[in-house]
C-alpha atoms as a printed R data frame, in Angstrom:
    type eleno elety resid chain resno      x       y       z
1   ATOM     1    CA   MET     A     1 39.558 102.869   7.219
2   ATOM     2    CA   SER     A     2 38.242  98.829   7.919
3   ATOM     3    CA   THR     A     3 40.494  95.916   7.392
4   ATOM     4    CA   ASP     A     4 38.174  93.775   8.417
5   ATOM     5    CA   ALA     A     5 37.944  92.192   4.219
6   ATOM     6    CA   LEU     A     6 41.722  91.494   5.285
7   ATOM     7    CA   PHE     A     7 41.397  89.187   8.308
8   ATOM     8    CA   ARG     A     8 38.316  87.074   7.623
9   ATOM     9    CA   PRO     A     9 39.308  83.715   7.698
10  ATOM    10    CA   LEU     A    10 39.597  80.854   4.548
11  ATOM    11    CA   THR     A    11 39.154  77.497   4.382
12  ATOM    12    CA   LEU     A    12 40.900  75.299   1.452
13  ATOM    13    CA   LYS     A    13 39.917  71.976   1.690
14  ATOM    14    CA   ASN     A    14 41.150  70.721   4.931
15  ATOM    15    CA   LEU     A    15 42.634  73.630   5.915
16  ATOM    16    CA   THR     A    16 41.909  77.377   6.993
17  ATOM    17    CA   LEU     A    17 43.364  80.165   7.301
18  ATOM    18    CA   PRO     A    18 42.967  82.651   9.507
19  ATOM    19    CA   ASN     A    19 43.156  85.796   7.302
20  ATOM    20    CA   ARG     A    20 43.416  86.642   3.681
21  ATOM    21    CA   ILE     A    21 46.951  87.889   3.761
22  ATOM    22    CA   VAL     A    22 49.981  85.301   2.273
23  ATOM    23    CA   MET     A    23 53.714  85.820   2.382
24  ATOM    24    CA   ALA     A    24 54.570  85.994  -1.331
25  ATOM    25    CA   PRO     A    25 57.437  83.853  -2.493
26  ATOM    26    CA   MET     A    26 60.908  85.529  -2.105
27  ATOM    27    CA   THR     A    27 64.772  84.406  -3.422
28  ATOM    28    CA   ARG     A    28 66.345  84.933  -0.514
29  ATOM    29    CA   ASP     A    29 69.792  83.116  -1.993
30  ATOM    30    CA   MET     A    30 70.936  82.194   1.579
31  ATOM    31    CA   ALA     A    31 71.186  78.233   1.349
32  ATOM    32    CA   LYS     A    32 74.547  77.184   2.070
33  ATOM    33    CA   ASP     A    33 75.324  74.125  -0.337
34  ATOM    34    CA   GLY     A    34 71.230  74.580  -1.009
35  ATOM    35    CA   ILE     A    35 70.294  73.434   2.698
36  ATOM    36    CA   PRO     A    36 68.240  75.754   5.113
37  ATOM    37    CA   GLY     A    37 69.288  76.120   8.430
38  ATOM    38    CA   GLN     A    38 68.173  77.585  11.253
39  ATOM    39    CA   ALA     A    39 68.691  80.938  10.348
40  ATOM    40    CA   HIS     A    40 65.732  79.927   7.869
41  ATOM    41    CA   ALA     A    41 63.385  78.525  10.504
42  ATOM    42    CA   ALA     A    42 63.520  81.771  12.539
43  ATOM    43    CA   TYR     A    43 62.997  84.028   9.627
44  ATOM    44    CA   TYR     A    44 59.909  82.449   8.581
45  ATOM    45    CA   SER     A    45 58.819  81.715  12.180
46  ATOM    46    CA   ARG     A    46 58.776  85.445  12.455
47  ATOM    47    CA   ARG     A    47 56.233  86.238   9.876
48  ATOM    48    CA   ALA     A    48 54.400  83.397  11.003
49  ATOM    49    CA   ALA     A    49 53.816  85.192  14.905
50  ATOM    50    CA   GLY     A    50 53.070  88.145  12.719
51  ATOM    51    CA   GLY     A    51 50.158  87.346  11.940
52  ATOM    52    CA   VAL     A    52 50.542  85.914   8.118
53  ATOM    53    CA   GLY     A    53 47.885  83.571   6.793
54  ATOM    54    CA   LEU     A    54 49.763  81.912   4.905
55  ATOM    55    CA   ILE     A    55 53.287  81.919   3.990
56  ATOM    56    CA   LEU     A    56 54.741  80.887   0.349
57  ATOM    57    CA   THR     A    57 58.616  79.725   0.760
58  ATOM    58    CA   GLU     A    58 61.021  81.494  -1.239
59  ATOM    59    CA   GLY     A    59 61.504  79.060  -4.289
60  ATOM    60    CA   THR     A    60 62.988  75.639  -3.671
61  ATOM    61    CA   VAL     A    61 63.857  73.819  -7.001
62  ATOM    62    CA   ILE     A    62 63.317  70.247  -8.180
63  ATOM    63    CA   ASP     A    63 65.329  67.049  -8.589
64  ATOM    64    CA   ARG     A    64 66.776  68.201 -11.816
65  ATOM    65    CA   PRO     A    65 70.444  68.929 -13.243
66  ATOM    66    CA   ALA     A    66 70.329  72.964 -13.655
67  ATOM    67    CA   SER     A    67 66.908  73.677 -11.858
68  ATOM    68    CA   ARG     A    68 68.923  76.175  -9.605
69  ATOM    69    CA   ASN     A    69 70.160  79.327 -11.629
70  ATOM    70    CA   SER     A    70 72.602  80.255  -7.825
71  ATOM    71    CA   PRO     A    71 74.227  78.597  -5.757
72  ATOM    72    CA   GLY     A    72 72.155  80.123  -2.474
73  ATOM    73    CA   ILE     A    73 69.217  79.013  -3.939
74  ATOM    74    CA   PRO     A    74 67.331  75.599  -1.610
75  ATOM    75    CA   PHE     A    75 67.034  72.247  -2.896
76  ATOM    76    CA   PHE     A    76 63.796  70.818  -2.583
77  ATOM    77    CA   HIS     A    77 65.028  67.317  -2.360
78  ATOM    78    CA   GLY     A    78 67.951  65.284  -0.627
79  ATOM    79    CA   GLN     A    79 67.682  64.298   2.993
80  ATOM    80    CA   LYS     A    80 69.655  67.238   4.282
81  ATOM    81    CA   ALA     A    81 67.914  69.732   2.590
82  ATOM    82    CA   LEU     A    82 64.449  68.037   3.186
83  ATOM    83    CA   ALA     A    83 65.169  67.465   7.024
84  ATOM    84    CA   GLY     A    84 66.056  71.150   7.115
85  ATOM    85    CA   TRP     A    85 62.754  72.382   5.884
86  ATOM    86    CA   GLY     A    86 60.835  69.549   8.388
87  ATOM    87    CA   GLU     A    87 62.551  72.132  10.687
88  ATOM    88    CA   VAL     A    88 61.164  74.982   9.098
89  ATOM    89    CA   ALA     A    89 57.483  73.459   8.744
90  ATOM    90    CA   LYS     A    90 57.809  72.727  12.198
91  ATOM    91    CA   ALA     A    91 59.044  75.787  13.211
92  ATOM    92    CA   VAL     A    92 56.280  78.017  11.665
93  ATOM    93    CA   HIS     A    93 53.341  75.617  13.095
94  ATOM    94    CA   ALA     A    94 55.144  76.236  16.318
95  ATOM    95    CA   ALA     A    95 54.443  79.745  15.985
96  ATOM    96    CA   GLY     A    96 51.149  79.345  14.637
97  ATOM    97    CA   GLY     A    97 51.527  79.411  11.377
98  ATOM    98    CA   ARG     A    98 50.928  77.780   7.867
99  ATOM    99    CA   ILE     A    99 52.984  76.820   5.235
100 ATOM   100    CA   GLY     A   100 53.956  75.459   2.055
101 ATOM   101    CA   PRO     A   101 57.016  75.288  -0.320
102 ATOM   102    CA   GLN     A   102 57.222  77.099  -3.835
103 ATOM   103    CA   ILE     A   103 58.872  74.501  -6.315
104 ATOM   104    CA   TRP     A   104 60.398  75.179  -9.411
105 ATOM   105    CA   HIS     A   105 62.979  74.860 -12.044
106 ATOM   106    CA   THR     A   106 64.697  77.917 -13.126
107 ATOM   107    CA   GLY     A   107 65.143  76.746 -16.632
108 ATOM   108    CA   ALA     A   108 67.271  79.435 -18.699
109 ATOM   109    CA   VAL     A   109 66.693  82.097 -16.722
110 ATOM   110    CA   ARG     A   110 69.872  83.743 -15.390
111 ATOM   111    CA   TYR     A   111 69.706  84.799 -12.163
112 ATOM   112    CA   SER     A   112 73.922  85.272 -11.232
113 ATOM   113    CA   LYS     A   113 77.320  85.002 -12.819
114 ATOM   114    CA   TRP     A   114 77.169  81.228 -11.517
115 ATOM   115    CA   GLU     A   115 76.606  78.461 -13.728
116 ATOM   116    CA   PRO     A   116 75.635  74.880 -12.921
117 ATOM   117    CA   ASP     A   117 77.304  72.217 -13.858
118 ATOM   118    CA   ALA     A   118 74.760  70.984 -15.929
119 ATOM   119    CA   PRO     A   119 74.178  71.816 -19.357
120 ATOM   120    CA   VAL     A   120 70.912  74.687 -18.837
121 ATOM   121    CA   GLU     A   121 67.901  73.048 -20.174
122 ATOM   122    CA   SER     A   122 64.625  74.952 -21.177
123 ATOM   123    CA   PRO     A   123 61.941  73.847 -24.153
124 ATOM   124    CA   SER     A   124 63.542  74.828 -27.077
125 ATOM   125    CA   GLY     A   125 67.077  75.730 -25.875
126 ATOM   126    CA   LEU     A   126 65.902  79.612 -25.588
127 ATOM   127    CA   ILE     A   127 65.633  82.216 -22.606
128 ATOM   128    CA   GLY     A   128 63.331  84.326 -24.766
129 ATOM   129    CA   PRO     A   129 62.643  85.073 -28.707
130 ATOM   130    CA   ASN     A   130 65.907  84.243 -30.801
131 ATOM   131    CA   ASP     A   131 67.995  84.392 -27.619
132 ATOM   132    CA   PRO     A   132 69.343  80.928 -27.337
133 ATOM   133    CA   ARG     A   133 70.704  79.637 -23.914
134 ATOM   134    CA   GLY     A   134 70.862  76.329 -23.259
135 ATOM   135    CA   VAL     A   135 69.755  72.919 -24.800
136 ATOM   136    CA   ALA     A   136 65.988  72.129 -25.443
137 ATOM   137    CA   MET     A   137 64.555  69.286 -23.442
138 ATOM   138    CA   SER     A   138 63.871  65.993 -24.977
139 ATOM   139    CA   GLU     A   139 60.683  63.918 -24.432
140 ATOM   140    CA   GLU     A   140 62.175  62.044 -21.812
141 ATOM   141    CA   ASP     A   141 63.459  65.209 -20.239
142 ATOM   142    CA   ILE     A   142 60.236  66.231 -19.502
143 ATOM   143    CA   ALA     A   143 58.807  62.952 -18.078
144 ATOM   144    CA   ASP     A   144 61.572  63.275 -15.641
145 ATOM   145    CA   THR     A   145 60.993  66.954 -14.573
146 ATOM   146    CA   VAL     A   146 56.879  66.122 -14.293
147 ATOM   147    CA   SER     A   147 57.977  63.364 -11.873
148 ATOM   148    CA   ALA     A   148 60.376  65.501 -10.216
149 ATOM   149    CA   PHE     A   149 57.774  67.658  -9.332
150 ATOM   150    CA   ALA     A   150 55.214  65.319  -8.143
151 ATOM   151    CA   ARG     A   151 57.932  63.824  -5.889
152 ATOM   152    CA   ALA     A   152 58.914  67.045  -4.104
153 ATOM   153    CA   ALA     A   153 55.291  68.018  -3.498
154 ATOM   154    CA   ARG     A   154 54.908  64.275  -2.302
155 ATOM   155    CA   ASP     A   155 58.036  64.976   0.129
156 ATOM   156    CA   ALA     A   156 56.010  68.493   0.668
157 ATOM   157    CA   LYS     A   157 53.682  66.821   2.731
158 ATOM   158    CA   ASP     A   158 55.235  64.010   4.531
159 ATOM   159    CA   ALA     A   159 57.366  67.138   5.566
160 ATOM   160    CA   GLY     A   160 54.600  68.210   7.340
161 ATOM   161    CA   PHE     A   161 53.965  71.436   5.090
162 ATOM   162    CA   ASP     A   162 50.480  72.629   4.650
163 ATOM   163    CA   VAL     A   163 49.891  73.613   0.701
164 ATOM   164    CA   VAL     A   164 52.055  73.278  -1.732
165 ATOM   165    CA   GLU     A   165 52.979  75.846  -4.851
166 ATOM   166    CA   LEU     A   166 54.631  74.943  -8.519
167 ATOM   167    CA   HIS     A   167 55.951  78.363  -9.854
168 ATOM   168    CA   GLY     A   168 54.454  78.731 -12.951
169 ATOM   169    CA   ALA     A   169 55.628  82.278 -13.293
170 ATOM   170    CA   HIS     A   170 58.118  85.089 -14.398
171 ATOM   171    CA   GLY     A   171 59.875  83.440 -17.404
172 ATOM   172    CA   TYR     A   172 61.037  80.362 -15.330
173 ATOM   173    CA   LEU     A   173 60.807  76.744 -16.352
174 ATOM   174    CA   ILE     A   174 57.149  76.084 -16.643
175 ATOM   175    CA   ASP     A   175 55.973  79.592 -17.585
176 ATOM   176    CA   GLN     A   176 59.030  79.060 -20.340
177 ATOM   177    CA   PHE     A   177 56.301  76.429 -22.057
178 ATOM   178    CA   PHE     A   178 54.087  78.551 -22.333
179 ATOM   179    CA   TRP     A   179 55.658  81.338 -23.521
180 ATOM   180    CA   SER     A   180 55.549  81.068 -27.982
181 ATOM   181    CA   GLY     A   181 58.658  83.328 -27.096
182 ATOM   182    CA   ALA     A   182 60.934  80.653 -25.444
183 ATOM   183    CA   ASN     A   183 58.511  77.483 -26.924
184 ATOM   184    CA   THR     A   184 58.935  76.745 -30.549
185 ATOM   185    CA   ARG     A   185 58.313  72.941 -29.805
186 ATOM   186    CA   THR     A   186 56.149  71.348 -32.420
187 ATOM   187    CA   ASP     A   187 55.311  68.064 -30.276
188 ATOM   188    CA   ALA     A   188 52.946  67.780 -28.152
189 ATOM   189    CA   PHE     A   189 54.628  70.203 -25.685
190 ATOM   190    CA   GLY     A   190 54.293  72.623 -28.286
191 ATOM   191    CA   GLY     A   191 51.920  74.661 -30.409
192 ATOM   192    CA   ALA     A   192 50.568  77.822 -31.797
193 ATOM   193    CA   THR     A   193 48.094  78.625 -28.740
194 ATOM   194    CA   ILE     A   194 48.448  78.936 -25.313
195 ATOM   195    CA   LYS     A   195 46.217  75.686 -25.014
196 ATOM   196    CA   GLU     A   196 48.666  73.536 -26.592
197 ATOM   197    CA   ARG     A   197 51.301  75.389 -24.552
198 ATOM   198    CA   ALA     A   198 50.026  74.362 -21.371
199 ATOM   199    CA   ARG     A   199 50.475  70.919 -21.428
200 ATOM   200    CA   PHE     A   200 53.671  70.636 -19.894
201 ATOM   201    CA   ALA     A   201 52.137  72.541 -16.599
202 ATOM   202    CA   ALA     A   202 48.777  70.182 -17.059
203 ATOM   203    CA   ALA     A   203 51.095  66.849 -16.825
204 ATOM   204    CA   ALA     A   204 53.040  68.439 -13.994
205 ATOM   205    CA   LEU     A   205 50.291  69.553 -11.780
206 ATOM   206    CA   ARG     A   206 48.218  65.806 -12.769
207 ATOM   207    CA   ALA     A   207 51.503  64.077 -11.459
208 ATOM   208    CA   VAL     A   208 51.678  66.200  -8.350
209 ATOM   209    CA   ARG     A   209 47.855  65.675  -7.642
210 ATOM   210    CA   GLU     A   210 48.645  61.856  -8.115
211 ATOM   211    CA   ALA     A   211 51.381  62.511  -5.410
212 ATOM   212    CA   VAL     A   212 49.434  64.453  -3.084
213 ATOM   213    CA   GLY     A   213 46.274  62.959  -2.995
214 ATOM   214    CA   PRO     A   214 42.994  64.253  -3.604
215 ATOM   215    CA   ASP     A   215 42.986  66.708   0.121
216 ATOM   216    CA   PHE     A   216 46.128  68.732  -0.194
217 ATOM   217    CA   PRO     A   217 45.882  72.016  -1.316
218 ATOM   218    CA   ILE     A   218 47.905  72.838  -4.502
219 ATOM   219    CA   LEU     A   219 48.598  76.101  -5.440
220 ATOM   220    CA   LEU     A   220 50.232  77.560  -8.996
221 ATOM   221    CA   ARG     A   221 51.880  81.075  -9.151
222 ATOM   222    CA   VAL     A   222 51.157  82.582 -13.135
223 ATOM   223    CA   SER     A   223 51.686  85.609 -14.922
224 ATOM   224    CA   GLN     A   224 51.681  87.542 -18.496
225 ATOM   225    CA   TRP     A   225 55.036  89.403 -17.507
226 ATOM   226    CA   LYS     A   226 58.072  88.359 -17.924
227 ATOM   227    CA   GLN     A   227 61.508  88.606 -16.055
228 ATOM   228    CA   GLN     A   228 62.629  88.548 -20.168
229 ATOM   229    CA   ASP     A   229 60.106  91.078 -21.219
230 ATOM   230    CA   TYR     A   230 57.744  93.013 -18.581
231 ATOM   231    CA   LYS     A   231 54.934  93.680 -21.227
232 ATOM   232    CA   ALA     A   232 54.609  90.071 -22.746
233 ATOM   233    CA   ARG     A   233 51.054  88.575 -22.793
234 ATOM   234    CA   LEU     A   234 49.959  85.450 -22.888
235 ATOM   235    CA   ALA     A   235 46.195  85.975 -22.827
236 ATOM   236    CA   ALA     A   236 45.537  88.646 -24.622
237 ATOM   237    CA   THR     A   237 41.775  88.475 -24.563
238 ATOM   238    CA   PRO     A   238 39.259  86.669 -21.582
239 ATOM   239    CA   GLN     A   239 39.045  83.982 -24.327
240 ATOM   240    CA   GLU     A   240 42.619  83.130 -24.253
241 ATOM   241    CA   MET     A   241 43.055  83.151 -20.563
242 ATOM   242    CA   THR     A   242 40.459  80.416 -20.058
243 ATOM   243    CA   ASP     A   243 42.413  78.295 -22.912
244 ATOM   244    CA   TRP     A   244 45.139  78.606 -20.413
245 ATOM   245    CA   LEU     A   245 43.880  78.735 -17.230
246 ATOM   246    CA   LEU     A   246 40.872  76.385 -16.565
247 ATOM   247    CA   PRO     A   247 43.103  73.133 -17.879
248 ATOM   248    CA   LEU     A   248 45.538  73.526 -15.322
249 ATOM   249    CA   VAL     A   249 42.738  74.458 -12.799
250 ATOM   250    CA   GLU     A   250 41.106  70.491 -14.266
251 ATOM   251    CA   ALA     A   251 44.525  69.162 -13.869
252 ATOM   252    CA   GLY     A   252 44.732  69.820  -9.803
253 ATOM   253    CA   ALA     A   253 45.417  73.429  -9.150
254 ATOM   254    CA   ASP     A   254 43.389  74.297  -6.297
255 ATOM   255    CA   VAL     A   255 44.358  78.152  -6.347
256 ATOM   256    CA   LEU     A   256 45.654  80.855  -8.717
257 ATOM   257    CA   HIS     A   257 48.680  83.070  -8.159
258 ATOM   258    CA   CYS     A   258 48.095  85.856  -9.917
259 ATOM   259    CA   SER     A   259 51.118  87.547 -10.495
260 ATOM   260    CA   GLN     A   260 51.163  91.355 -11.367
261 ATOM   261    CA   ARG     A   261 53.332  94.101 -10.924
262 ATOM   262    CA   ARG     A   262 50.365  96.539  -9.288
263 ATOM   263    CA   PHE     A   263 47.314  94.721  -8.081
264 ATOM   264    CA   TRP     A   264 45.220  97.549  -8.730
265 ATOM   265    CA   GLU     A   265 45.653  97.362 -12.905
266 ATOM   266    CA   PRO     A   266 42.697  96.485 -14.453
267 ATOM   267    CA   GLU     A   267 43.828  93.145 -16.687
268 ATOM   268    CA   PHE     A   268 41.233  93.918 -19.781
269 ATOM   269    CA   PRO     A   269 40.505  97.376 -19.236
270 ATOM   270    CA   GLU     A   270 39.665  97.563 -23.111
271 ATOM   271    CA   ILE     A   271 36.363  95.486 -21.970
272 ATOM   272    CA   ASP     A   272 35.150  96.556 -18.151
273 ATOM   273    CA   GLY     A   273 37.400  99.877 -17.906
274 ATOM   274    CA   PRO     A   274 40.326 101.394 -15.457
275 ATOM   275    CA   GLU     A   275 38.806 100.551 -12.456
276 ATOM   276    CA   GLY     A   276 37.875  96.585 -13.954
277 ATOM   277    CA   LEU     A   277 38.791  93.093 -12.470
278 ATOM   278    CA   ASN     A   278 42.584  92.810 -12.051
279 ATOM   279    CA   PHE     A   279 44.178  89.491 -13.271
280 ATOM   280    CA   ALA     A   280 43.497  87.352 -10.477
281 ATOM   281    CA   GLY     A   281 40.112  89.132 -10.910
282 ATOM   282    CA   TRP     A   282 39.499  87.756 -14.203
283 ATOM   283    CA   ALA     A   283 41.224  84.175 -13.121
284 ATOM   284    CA   LYS     A   284 38.741  83.823 -10.584
285 ATOM   285    CA   LYS     A   285 35.769  84.761 -13.038
286 ATOM   286    CA   LEU     A   286 37.021  82.395 -16.039
287 ATOM   287    CA   THR     A   287 38.084  79.415 -14.254
288 ATOM   288    CA   GLY     A   288 35.445  79.344 -10.157
289 ATOM   289    CA   ALA     A   289 39.323  78.221  -8.498
290 ATOM   290    CA   LEU     A   290 39.833  80.443  -5.569
291 ATOM   291    CA   THR     A   291 43.015  83.210  -6.330
292 ATOM   292    CA   ILE     A   292 45.677  85.346  -4.681
293 ATOM   293    CA   SER     A   293 46.484  89.008  -6.116
294 ATOM   294    CA   VAL     A   294 49.974  90.303  -5.435
295 ATOM   295    CA   GLY     A   295 51.599  93.033  -7.070
296 ATOM   296    CA   SER     A   296 53.566  96.409  -5.072
297 ATOM   297    CA   VAL     A   297 51.528  95.855  -1.973
298 ATOM   298    CA   GLY     A   298 53.045  98.602   0.406
299 ATOM   299    CA   LEU     A   299 55.713  99.484  -0.530
300 ATOM   300    CA   ASN     A   300 57.177 102.682   0.351
301 ATOM   301    CA   THR     A   301 59.434 104.516   3.393
302 ATOM   302    CA   ASP     A   302 55.922 105.239   4.595
303 ATOM   303    CA   PHE     A   303 52.960 103.285   4.751
304 ATOM   304    CA   MET     A   304 50.095 105.037   4.673
305 ATOM   305    CA   GLU     A   305 51.576 107.590   1.759
306 ATOM   306    CA   ALA     A   306 52.255 104.258  -0.405
307 ATOM   307    CA   PHE     A   307 48.125 103.380   0.127
308 ATOM   308    CA   ARG     A   308 47.391 106.993  -0.473
309 ATOM   309    CA   GLY     A   309 49.190 107.180  -4.424
310 ATOM   310    CA   VAL     A   310 52.216 108.453  -3.203
311 ATOM   311    CA   ASN     A   311 54.724 106.441  -5.857
312 ATOM   312    CA   ALA     A   312 52.147 103.828  -5.970
313 ATOM   313    CA   GLY     A   313 49.437 105.143  -8.048
314 ATOM   314    CA   ALA     A   314 46.566 103.776  -7.395
315 ATOM   315    CA   ALA     A   315 47.107 101.396  -4.952
316 ATOM   316    CA   THR     A   316 45.303 102.836  -1.843
317 ATOM   317    CA   LEU     A   317 44.671 100.371   0.984
318 ATOM   318    CA   ASP     A   318 40.235 101.642   0.605
319 ATOM   319    CA   ASN     A   319 41.384 100.007  -3.104
320 ATOM   320    CA   LEU     A   320 42.243  96.806  -1.857
321 ATOM   321    CA   THR     A   321 40.052  96.202   1.468
322 ATOM   322    CA   ALA     A   322 37.331  97.306  -1.147
323 ATOM   323    CA   ARG     A   323 38.330  94.378  -3.782
324 ATOM   324    CA   MET     A   324 38.845  91.943  -0.962
325 ATOM   325    CA   ALA     A   325 34.824  92.900   0.147
326 ATOM   326    CA   ARG     A   326 33.787  92.515  -2.656
327 ATOM   327    CA   ASP     A   327 35.581  89.171  -3.292
328 ATOM   328    CA   GLU     A   328 37.101  90.221  -6.696
329 ATOM   329    CA   PHE     A   329 40.116  87.933  -5.343
330 ATOM   330    CA   ASP     A   330 40.189  85.517  -2.619
331 ATOM   331    CA   LEU     A   331 43.486  86.843  -0.352
332 ATOM   332    CA   ILE     A   332 46.458  89.059  -1.825
333 ATOM   333    CA   ALA     A   333 50.072  88.113  -1.023
334 ATOM   334    CA   VAL     A   334 52.204  90.856   0.840
335 ATOM   335    CA   GLY     A   335 56.150  90.600  -0.005
336 ATOM   336    CA   ARG     A   336 58.644  92.985   0.418
337 ATOM   337    CA   ALA     A   337 57.015  94.794   2.860
338 ATOM   338    CA   LEU     A   338 57.311  91.679   4.989
339 ATOM   339    CA   LEU     A   339 61.317  91.615   4.444
340 ATOM   340    CA   SER     A   340 61.334  95.070   6.519
341 ATOM   341    CA   ASP     A   341 58.539  94.651   8.877
342 ATOM   342    CA   ALA     A   342 58.078  90.865  10.476
343 ATOM   343    CA   GLN     A   343 55.060  92.115  12.196
344 ATOM   344    CA   TRP     A   344 53.168  94.029   9.424
345 ATOM   345    CA   VAL     A   345 49.836  91.911   9.298
346 ATOM   346    CA   ASN     A   346 49.700  92.295  13.468
347 ATOM   347    CA   LYS     A   347 50.389  96.202  13.231
348 ATOM   348    CA   VAL     A   348 47.716  96.246   9.898
349 ATOM   349    CA   ALA     A   349 44.862  94.201  12.278
350 ATOM   350    CA   ALA     A   350 45.419  96.970  15.033
351 ATOM   351    CA   ASN     A   351 45.513 100.051  13.080
352 ATOM   352    CA   GLN     A   352 48.976 100.935  13.786
353 ATOM   353    CA   PHE     A   353 49.695 101.999  10.539
354 ATOM   354    CA   SER     A   354 52.238 104.667  11.994
355 ATOM   355    CA   GLU     A   355 54.267 102.161  13.225
356 ATOM   356    CA   LEU     A   356 54.977  99.832  10.287
357 ATOM   357    CA   HIS     A   357 58.330  99.834   8.959
358 ATOM   358    CA   GLY     A   358 59.214 100.970   5.352
359 ATOM   359    CA   PHE     A   359 60.720  99.139   3.300
360 ATOM   360    CA   ASP     A   360 64.694  98.651   1.973
361 ATOM   361    CA   VAL     A   361 67.201  97.890  -0.523
362 ATOM   362    CA   LYS     A   362 69.119  96.415   2.060
363 ATOM   363    CA   ASP     A   363 66.238  94.511   3.440
364 ATOM   364    CA   LEU     A   364 66.619  92.177  -0.192
365 ATOM   365    CA   ALA     A   365 70.413  91.582   1.337
366 ATOM   366    CA   THR     A   366 68.906  89.879   4.628
367 ATOM   367    CA   LEU     A   367 67.778  86.641   6.229
368 ATOM   368    CA   VAL     A   368 65.881  88.197   9.722
């Protein structure tokens, strides 16, 4: 079983990654007062030492009232938080890694019973179809939010990070603008089509690009599914996907991080069959951008059983490496498996499959 396709280098603008494996962003909810500390630096640097090609941090919130939905989610603004993140970047680099923060605004999505001090904001005061929560954003709110994304991206570059990722998936604020179920606006940031509803994300990307310059890599995470509705689809056809994603690439996104719940599932099986391109594959084909695929890689108490299909459908390692070898997508993000085993990548590189630790739900409540 060859894993060579996973361990080819990749050049992204002025950044060279040693392999194609990305640590997926995973909410840790353990930043006291929103400030990352030494435990965060140690947590991320362990994964860098473990061989991860590119680390994407947990979601970190921009400088907007009510931008986070839990008190343990870290800020990416303010002197103390930025100093803490600078130490994280230094620790990862010292371990030989590359890292970028994921910046986000949670919009109307609930995560815990905790409520922010300011009113929750979203495109139309909705968390989903006919499900009100919070207030609809004014045009001034939107402009301020776009500026906050740009400031966070510039701060990421200034703090020594290698890339920045905007979270535009899973039903959070940017994704709420994409989704007709949460965006019923009739102004320039709404509309009947996905191309119209993508204008907010495009504005944020243009502002981020201006803030960081032409050579700093910008990633954008996108998804069809929402926490509010796993069956939701923003693009039912390749043409709709082009209308959605191509303007975002043109606005400044270098890499599309295409989140699906199971990476091996075809995006449009009615077109190319049950073994057809996945979400990241179609996004790459339609836009020409580099893409990251993600979804249930290595999830089982026994690594090899997971990849043979036990409790993981067709998610075999052969399936993954074959897709990577034919460049269906460019990178693969691994999430929960890396929570259980910081040496996951090094062990895969050495074919030490029997030594991989299985994922345990308790890992979701740790920062180790």
